[in-house]
C-alpha positions as CSV (number, residue, x, y, z in Angstrom):
1,X,-25.2,-16.6,18.0
2,X,-24.0,-12.9,16.0
3,X,-24.9,-12.7,12.5
4,X,-22.1,-12.9,10.4
5,X,-21.0,-13.6,7.0
6,X,-19.2,-16.4,5.0
7,X,-16.6,-15.4,2.9
8,X,-17.1,-15.8,-0.7
9,X,-15.1,-18.9,-1.6
10,X,-13.5,-17.1,-4.4
11,X,-10.7,-19.1,-6.2
12,X,-7.4,-17.0,-5.9
13,X,-6.9,-18.0,-9.5
14,X,-8.4,-16.5,-12.2
15,X,-7.6,-19.5,-15.0
16,X,-5.6,-22.3,-14.6
17,X,-4.2,-24.8,-17.0
18,X,-1.8,-27.9,-16.4
19,X,0.8,-27.5,-19.2
20,X,2.8,-31.2,-19.3
21,X,2.7,-31.4,-15.6
22,X,2.9,-27.7,-14.7
23,X,0.7,-25.6,-13.2
24,X,0.4,-22.4,-14.9
25,X,-2.2,-20.1,-13.2
26,X,-3.8,-16.5,-13.4
27,X,-3.8,-14.9,-10.2
28,X,-6.3,-12.4,-9.1
29,X,-2.9,-10.7,-6.9
30,X,-1.2,-10.5,-10.3
31,X,-3.8,-9.3,-12.1
32,X,-4.4,-6.5,-9.4
33,X,-0.9,-5.3,-9.6
34,X,-1.0,-5.4,-13.6
35,X,-4.5,-3.6,-13.4
36,X,-3.1,-0.7,-11.4
37,X,0.1,-0.5,-12.8
38,X,-2.1,-0.2,-16.0
39,X,-4.6,2.5,-14.5
40,X,-2.1,4.7,-12.8
41,X,-0.3,5.1,-16.5
42,X,-3.3,6.1,-18.3
43,X,-3.9,8.4,-15.4
44,X,-0.5,10.0,-15.6
45,X,-0.6,10.5,-19.2
46,X,-3.9,12.6,-18.9
47,X,-2.5,14.7,-16.2
48,X,1.0,15.1,-18.4
49,X,-2.0,16.1,-21.3
50,X,-3.1,19.1,-19.4
51,X,-0.6,21.7,-18.4
52,X,-2.9,24.1,-16.6
53,X,-2.7,22.0,-13.5
54,X,1.1,22.4,-13.3
55,X,0.4,25.7,-14.3
56,X,1.5,25.8,-17.5
57,X,4.0,23.1,-18.2
58,X,3.7,19.8,-17.8
59,X,6.9,18.3,-15.8
60,X,7.2,15.7,-18.7
61,X,6.3,14.6,-22.2
62,X,3.4,12.1,-22.2
63,X,5.3,9.6,-24.0
64,X,7.9,9.5,-21.1
65,X,5.3,7.7,-19.0
66,X,5.9,4.9,-20.7
67,X,9.3,5.1,-19.9
68,X,8.4,6.2,-16.0
69,X,6.1,2.9,-16.0
70,X,9.0,0.5,-16.6
71,X,10.9,2.1,-13.7
72,X,7.8,1.8,-11.4
73,X,7.1,-1.6,-12.3
74,X,10.5,-2.4,-10.5
75,X,10.4,-0.1,-8.1
76,X,7.2,-1.8,-7.0
77,X,8.1,-5.6,-7.4
78,X,11.6,-5.0,-5.7
79,X,10.6,-2.8,-3.0
80,X,7.4,-4.3,-1.3
81,X,9.6,-7.6,-2.0
82,X,13.3,-6.5,-0.1
83,X,10.9,-4.6,2.2
84,X,8.8,-7.6,3.7
85,X,11.6,-9.1,4.0
86,X,13.7,-6.7,6.0
87,X,10.5,-5.4,7.9
88,X,8.3,-8.7,8.8
89,X,10.5,-11.8,8.1
90,X,14.2,-11.5,8.5
91,X,14.9,-14.6,10.7
92,X,13.2,-16.5,8.2
93,X,14.9,-15.4,5.4
94,X,18.4,-15.1,7.0
95,X,17.8,-18.8,7.1
96,X,16.2,-19.5,4.1
97,X,17.7,-16.9,1.7
98,X,16.9,-19.2,-1.0
99,X,13.4,-18.3,-0.4
100,X,13.7,-14.5,-1.3
101,X,12.5,-14.3,-4.5
102,X,10.0,-17.0,-4.6
103,X,7.4,-13.9,-4.8
104,X,4.7,-15.9,-6.3
105,X,4.5,-17.8,-2.9
106,X,3.3,-14.1,-1.3
107,X,5.0,-11.5,1.0
108,X,4.9,-8.3,-0.3
109,X,5.5,-4.8,2.0
110,X,3.5,-1.9,1.0
111,X,6.6,0.3,2.7
112,X,8.9,-1.3,0.9
113,X,6.9,-0.6,-2.3
114,X,6.9,3.0,-1.6
115,X,10.3,3.0,-0.9
116,X,11.1,1.4,-4.2
117,X,8.7,3.4,-6.4
118,X,10.6,6.3,-4.6
119,X,13.6,5.5,-5.6
120,X,12.7,4.9,-9.2
121,X,10.9,8.3,-9.3
122,X,14.4,9.9,-8.2
123,X,16.8,7.9,-10.6
124,X,14.3,7.9,-13.3
125,X,14.1,12.1,-13.2
126,X,17.7,12.4,-12.6
127,X,18.4,10.0,-16.2
128,X,16.0,12.4,-17.9
129,X,16.6,15.5,-16.5
130,X,13.0,16.2,-14.5
131,X,12.2,17.4,-11.4
132,X,11.7,14.6,-9.0
133,X,9.5,16.2,-7.0
134,X,6.7,17.0,-9.9
135,X,7.3,13.3,-10.9
136,X,6.6,12.3,-7.6
137,X,3.1,14.3,-7.4
138,X,2.2,12.5,-10.9
139,X,2.4,9.1,-9.7
140,X,1.5,9.3,-6.0
141,X,-1.9,10.9,-7.6
142,X,-1.8,7.7,-9.4
143,X,-1.3,5.2,-6.4
144,X,-4.6,5.3,-4.5
145,X,-5.2,3.3,-8.1
146,X,-3.5,0.4,-7.4
147,X,-4.1,0.7,-3.9
148,X,-7.5,0.0,-4.0
149,X,-7.3,-2.9,-6.2
150,X,-4.6,-4.2,-3.9
151,X,-6.7,-4.4,-1.0
152,X,-9.4,-5.8,-3.0
153,X,-7.1,-8.8,-4.2
154,X,-6.2,-9.2,-0.4
155,X,-9.7,-10.3,0.7
156,X,-10.1,-12.2,-2.5
157,X,-7.2,-14.3,-1.6
158,X,-8.8,-14.6,2.5
159,X,-5.3,-12.5,3.3
160,X,-4.4,-10.0,6.0
161,X,-7.6,-10.4,7.6
162,X,-9.2,-8.5,10.4
163,X,-9.2,-8.4,14.2
164,X,-12.5,-11.2,15.5
165,X,-15.9,-8.9,15.8
166,X,-19.6,-9.2,16.1
167,X,-20.3,-6.9,13.6
168,X,-23.2,-7.9,11.2
169,X,-20.9,-7.7,8.5
170,X,-17.7,-9.6,9.9
171,X,-16.7,-12.3,7.3
172,X,-15.7,-16.2,8.7
173,X,-12.8,-16.8,6.4
174,X,-11.2,-20.1,6.1
175,X,-8.1,-21.9,7.1
176,X,-5.9,-19.8,9.9
177,X,-8.4,-17.3,10.3
178,X,-11.2,-19.4,11.4
179,X,-9.1,-21.3,14.2
180,X,-7.7,-18.6,15.7
181,X,-9.5,-16.9,17.7
182,X,-10.0,-16.1,21.6
183,X,-10.5,-19.4,23.5
184,X,-13.3,-17.7,25.2
185,X,-15.5,-16.6,21.7
186,X,-18.9,-17.8,21.0
187,X,-20.1,-18.9,17.9
188,X,-18.0,-18.5,14.2
189,X,-14.9,-16.9,14.4
190,X,-15.8,-14.0,12.1
191,X,-13.3,-11.2,11.6
192,X,-13.5,-7.3,10.4
193,X,-13.2,-7.5,6.5
194,X,-10.7,-5.1,6.7
195,X,-9.2,-5.4,3.5
196,X,-12.3,-3.7,2.1
197,X,-12.1,-0.9,4.8
198,X,-8.6,-0.2,3.4
199,X,-9.7,-0.4,0.2
200,X,-12.2,2.1,0.5
201,X,-10.0,4.6,2.8
202,X,-6.7,4.2,1.2
203,X,-8.1,3.5,-2.1
204,X,-10.9,5.5,-3.5
205,X,-11.5,8.2,-0.5
206,X,-7.4,8.9,-1.0
207,X,-7.7,9.2,-5.0
208,X,-10.9,11.4,-4.3
209,X,-9.0,13.6,-2.1
210,X,-6.0,13.9,-4.1
211,X,-8.2,14.6,-7.2
212,X,-9.8,17.2,-5.0
213,X,-6.6,18.8,-3.9
214,X,-5.6,18.6,-7.9
215,X,-8.5,20.6,-9.0
216,X,-7.8,22.9,-6.5
217,X,-3.9,24.0,-7.9
218,X,-1.8,21.1,-5.8
219,X,0.3,20.2,-8.7
220,X,1.3,23.5,-9.3
221,X,3.3,23.4,-6.5
222,X,6.1,20.4,-6.3
223,X,5.8,17.9,-3.9
224,X,2.5,19.0,-2.3
225,X,0.5,16.2,-3.8
226,X,3.3,13.7,-2.5
227,X,3.2,15.0,0.7
228,X,-0.7,14.7,1.2
229,X,-0.9,11.1,-0.1
230,X,2.0,10.3,2.3
231,X,0.0,12.2,5.1
232,X,-3.3,10.3,3.6
233,X,-1.9,7.3,3.7
234,X,-0.6,7.0,7.4
235,X,-3.4,8.5,8.8
236,X,-5.7,5.7,7.6
237,X,-3.4,2.9,7.8
238,X,-2.9,3.7,11.5
239,X,-6.3,4.0,12.2
240,X,-7.5,0.9,10.2
241,X,-5.1,-0.9,12.0
242,X,-7.2,-0.9,14.9
243,X,-9.4,-3.4,12.5
244,X,-6.8,-5.8,11.4
245,X,-5.1,-8.4,12.5
246,X,-1.7,-7.3,14.4
247,X,1.1,-8.3,13.0
248,X,3.5,-10.5,15.1
249,X,6.3,-9.0,14.2
250,X,5.8,-5.6,17.1
251,X,7.8,-3.2,18.4
252,X,9.6,-4.3,21.7
253,X,11.4,-2.4,24.0
254,X,13.4,-2.6,27.5
255,X,12.0,-0.6,30.6
256,X,14.5,0.6,33.1
257,X,14.8,-2.5,34.9
258,X,16.3,-4.4,32.1
259,X,12.9,-6.1,31.3
260,X,11.1,-6.7,27.2
261,X,8.6,-5.5,27.5
262,X,6.0,-5.3,24.0
263,X,4.5,-2.5,22.4
264,X,2.3,-4.5,20.1
265,X,-1.2,-5.6,20.2
266,X,-4.2,-4.1,21.3
267,X,-2.3,-1.3,23.2
268,X,0.4,-0.7,21.4
269,X,1.8,-0.1,17.5
270,X,2.2,-2.5,15.0
271,X,4.3,-2.7,12.3
272,X,2.6,-0.9,9.8
273,X,1.5,2.2,12.4
274,X,5.7,2.0,13.1
275,X,6.8,2.3,9.1
276,X,3.7,4.4,8.8
277,X,4.5,7.9,11.3
278,X,7.7,8.6,9.9
279,X,6.1,8.6,6.0
280,X,3.6,11.1,8.1
281,X,6.4,13.3,9.1
282,X,8.0,13.0,5.7
283,X,4.4,14.1,4.2
284,X,4.1,17.0,6.5
285,X,7.5,18.5,5.7
286,X,6.6,18.2,1.8
287,X,3.7,19.8,2.0
288,X,4.9,22.9,4.7
289,X,7.8,22.8,2.2
290,X,5.5,23.4,-0.8
291,X,3.9,26.6,1.1
292,X,7.0,28.2,2.2
293,X,7.9,28.0,-1.6
294,X,4.7,29.3,-2.8
295,X,5.0,32.1,-0.4
296,X,8.4,33.3,-1.7
297,X,7.3,33.0,-5.4
298,X,4.2,35.5,-3.9
């Protein structure tokens, strides 16, 4: 029998109280969102207090970051939920529209949240007469903090688990994860702790890489940090989808004979990979644009 790790049965709720028959809970997932937003806000404030990294003048005053935070909260929550509804469960929510607002039951999309944040950056910048690309750079520099905490919360919740594996650090997750291994699987149904892989690569490693880029003057070129973030996240997500249990919503296509073929699963594209590829192209465009703008100034 392969060596595996049992899932540390952590209660998804940090604190739970029953008030007049109504159960109120503070969940790790909600705390991850709050902590990510607060730490990201403080990091952006710190960047605005360092005009030298921007080439002489920061794109906005430190006190304006407080208002930006409000826009980011709305962008993350609304964009993440709408993205989940449209990208992952459109048929279910079309039949059950009353469940769309039930965010406490789970269901958020990173790519939808990214679009919501991008819309918030543009709206906030236009309202305050700021440069959207420079504001986007600041937000992108802080984004890996929230991603890292969010993936750790996914692990605590025992959700978004990885594919079956026999590596020594494979984890036996509870519930459906423990019951859905291949029929010929021998031993406990252990899986890659892909949430922790993502926390490390999409969060910690990406944050360090962007920090190094900022130290080398990336914020002096509007759009460069944002572009590097899009490329870095996309590369990490596409690679790590090979360890994460594939989404049920695969991309499908029709062959010349009119037969529907699946491009999902082990040999094709998952939904996460499909949404990340155009994201990488946008990031590449922004980086090349910043290079050309720098050459023109030179």
